[in-house]
N, C-alpha and C positions, 0 to 999 in steps of 0.2 A: 401444341400437339399432344395428344394423349393416346394411349394404347387402347385398342378395341378389338373385339372379335367380329369379323365381317363376313357376311354371306355373299359370295360372288356368284355361285350357281347352285341351285337346289340339288341335293343328293351328294354333294362333294364336301360337306363339312364346312367348318368355319376357319378362316385364316386370321392370324394376329397381325394387325397393321396399325397405322397411326391415322387419326382423324383430327380435324380442326373444328372447334366449336365457336360459333358466332358470339358476339356480345349479347347479353340479355336485352330483350325488348321490354316495354313498360310492365307487362304482366308475366314475365318469365323469371325462372329461378335456375341458377347454376349450382349444381350439386356435385360434391366429391363423393363418388360411390364407394361405399365400404363393404357391401355384400350384395350379392344377387343370386336368387335361386334359379335353378334349371327347371323349367316348366314344360309340360307336354305341349302346351300351346305354342311355345317357341319351336318345338320339334316339327309341328305341322308345317311351318313355313320353311324350316331348314331342309326337310325332306321333300318339299314340293307338293304336299297334299292340299295346301291352301296357297294361292298365288299371291305374289307381292312384287312391287317394283324393286329392282336391284341396281347397285349394291345396297346392302341393308345391314344395319347393326341390330340384331335381335336383343332380347332381354327386357323384362318388364317387372319382375318381382324383386324390388330393390329397397335398400335402406342406405342412407348416407348423411352427410353433413352439408348444410347450405354454405356455399362459398360466396355467392353474390346474388343480388336480386335486382329486378327492374324498378324503375322509378315509381310505379303505381302498385307494387306488391304490398299487401297489408296482412297477409295470412301467415307468412314466415319471415324470418330475418337471418342474416349471416350468423353462423354458429349453431343454429337450430339443428337438432337431429330430426330427420324426416323419413317417412315411408312413402313410396310412390304407389300409384294405382292406375291401371290402364283405363278405368272408367272416368276419365276427366270430364267434368261437367261445365256447361256454360253458365247455368244459374238462372236463365230466364226463358228457356223454351217450355213447351207444354209439359214435357216429362219432368223437368226440374221443378217447376212450380206446383206440380201435383205429387211431388215426393217420390218420383221414380227416376232418380238421378242416374242409375246404372243404364237406363235406356237412352240417355242423352247422346246424340251423335257427336257432340263436342266440336262442331265446326269452328266455333269462335276460339277454341283453345289451340288451334293450329295457325301457323303463319300463312298469310295471304299470298296469292299468286305473285303480287308485285314486290313482296318482301324477300330479302336474301334468305337462303336456306339455313337451317340451324347447323347442319353437319356437312363438312366438305373434306376432301383429302387433296393430295398433291395436285397442283394445277387448277385447283378450284372445282374439281368434279364433285357434284352433289352426292351425298350419301343419304339414303332414306332412313327414316325413323320407323321402328316397329311400334305400332299402337301408341304413337305419340310420345314414346319414351326412349327406347334404345339404351338399356342398362348394362349390356355387356361391354362396358367401357369405363375408364377411370373417372370420367365425368359425364354428367347428363345436363342437357339444357331443355327444360320443360315448362309448360304453363303452370302457374301457381295452383290451379285447380286440379292438378295431377299429383299433388303431394299434401301431406299433413304433418304437422309437428307432433312429436311424441316425447314422453318422459326421457330425459337424458340418462337415467339409470338403466334403461332397457338395453340389453346387449344387441348391437346392430346386426349380428349374424342371425339371431333369432327373429329380430324385427323384420328382416327381409321377407321371410315366408308369410308374414301377415299380409303383404301387398297383393298376393293373388291366392295362393292355396288356402290359407286360413280365412281370408275375407270371403272367398267363394263358398267354402265348406260351412263355415259358421253362419254366413249369411243365409245359406239355404235353410238352416234350422231356425234361426232367429227371425229372419225377414220373410222368406218365401213360404215356409211352413207355419210360422207362428205357433209352434208346437205347444200343446197343453201338457203339463207334467203328468206322466203316467201313460201317455200314448206311445205306441210301439213304432219304431223306426227301423228300416232296413237300408243299408248303404251298400250299393253294388260297386265294387272297385275300391281297393285300399292303397292307392298311391297317396301322394301328398294331400290332394283335395279330399279324397275319401277318408283318410285318417283324421283330418281336421274336422270333417263332418261327424265322425264317430265321437270325437272328443267334445264337440259342441252339443251333441245330443245328450251326452252324459251331464254336461253343465246345465242344460235346460231341464233336466229331470225326466227324461224319457223313461218309459217302463222298460221294455225289452229293446236293446240296441243290437241289431243283428248285422254283422259284417259278412260280406260275400266277396271272396277273391279266390282264384284258382291256386294261388301260391300259399303253401302252409306258413312260410315265414311272415307273410303280410297279414295273414289271419291272426297270428300270434301278436304282431304289433298292434293290431286293432284291439285285442283283448287288453293290452297294456293301457291303451288310450280310452278304454271304457266300454268296449263291446261286451255284452252279456253272453252272446252266442256268436259262433262263426261257422260258415258253411262254404263248401266248394260249389260255385254256381254251375259248374259243368257236370256235376253229378246228376243222375237221372231223376232222383226223387227229392231234390232240394226244395222245390216250390211246395210240394205236398207236405214235407216235414215242417216248413215254416208256417204253412197254413194251420197245421195241427198245433204247433207251438203257440200260435197267437190267436187261436180260436177263430180262424177265418181269414187271416191276413193282417198286414200291418196298416197303420193309419197313414204312414208316409214311406214311400220308397224313393231313395235319392240315388240317381245314376251319376257316377263320378269317374267315368272312363272315356266315354265318347265312342262307343261301339254299338252297332245294331243289336247284337245279342244281349248286351247288358241293359240297354234301354227296354227291350222286350221283356227281359226278366223283371225289371222294376215294375212294369205294368202287371205282370203275372202275380206278383207278391201282394197286391193290394186287397184289402177287405172291401166290402160294400161301403161306398162313400169315401174311399181312400184316395190319396193324391200321389201321382208319380211326378217327381221333379227331375228334369234332365239338366245336368251341369256340364257334361263333357262336350267338347267340340266334335261333333259327329262328322263323318265323311259327307261331302256336299250332296251326294245323291241319296242319303239315308232318309227314310220316312218312318216315323213312329206313330202308332195310332191306337185307338180304342175300338174294340169290337162292339157289336150291337148289345150283347149281354153286359159288357162293361158299362155302357152308357145307361142301360136300364137299371144297373146297380149303383148309379150315381158316382161312378169313379171319374177322376179328373186327371188331366195330363197338362203339364206346363213346363216351359223353359224358365230358367232363372239365371240370366247372364250375370256373372260375377256375384252370385248370391243375392241379387237385388240390393246391393250394399248402399249404405249412406256413409261413405268412408270417412268424411271429416268427423263424424260422430262415432262410427263403429270402430275405427282403428284405435283411438285412445282407450276405448273400453276393452278391446282385446289385449292391449298392452297391460292394462290394469289386471285383467284376468290372469295373465302370465305372472305378473309381479306378485300376485296373491296366491300363486300355486294352483290355480284352477285350470289353466290352459297349459297343456304339455307340448311345448315346441321342441324340447330336446330330443324326444323320441322320434319326432317326424324327420329331423335332420339326420341323414345317414352319413354324410361326409362333408368336409370342407376342402376345397381344391383351389388351385391357382387358375388364373385366366388361361395359361398355356395348357392346362389339363381339360379344357372345356369339352373338346371332342370326345375324350375318354368318358367324361361324365354323361354325355348324351348317348354314348354306346351302352352304358349301364342302364340308362333309362329305356332304351330299346329292348334290352334283355328283360326288363321288368322286375328285377329282383331286389331293388332298393327303393327307399322312400325319396327324400329330397337331398340333392347335392347342392351345395352352396359355394359359389365363387367368392372368395374373400380377397379383397384388395389391400395392399399394404397402406 
């Protein structure tokens, strides 16, 4: 039995309880979780904005140490340090074989209907996994294609944020945008994902890196991470000022919040031929679009789930960026908390005044 944060009912926070993990099947990995980030994607399920079967253990942005592996696992071994990623891939579907692993539905990475469930609690009651992971627990049982081994010199609390925030934000720059050095980038929203996007834009050699967030403290964080300019997106003349600054608009505008207004702002900031990339989990009834003049101007709009990552390749590179001092994860992490403080951490996220909170396990 291990401790875990369990969602019993949306809107009522998480409760700390105990769960039992099954033995690994042939392609599964048992991991001792060392750190897990609090992500706004978790909050969507905790607050009920997105539905999910209950009871549920949330959490997906994690790093830990492999405890045991199934008989057919070849990618990791006991003792390896790993980062997990929610975009588990099967390796043989159309999306995987055409290099779009983040779009894989990952059906083969879950247990079948006739198999025992991975997580249970007293009396054998099934406990559901969030995004095939469930990292708000002392241990995880996942498919081998949901984790990747990393350099053991990498601090695991910093490594955890690579699993979602940084993979998504950096992936948007490196994979979705394929940014050419000197092109201008705007990032709408400076939470964990947005700050990682700003940092990646600097690494990629962007010209102007423009951060937009209504909170002054987040705009200042963005400047530390590489933003050349910062604006309040709620101010009346922000779009006009950015158009003047960039001689007509940015080449790429990346939305990292998941709100209608921020997505609309991303489209508004584009120059002719520019691309808006939507990263945030929007409310399910939201629609984002391009007007007739946008289309005539060659503007483009796209989603980029998890930054269109190729995480078995991308994650070790991001670790290398950190170890060489290029990627700033220390600024992104606002605090380290215990599992018992997890609801307080999500309350801070709702207030919007801090970057990433990390649950650290003993």
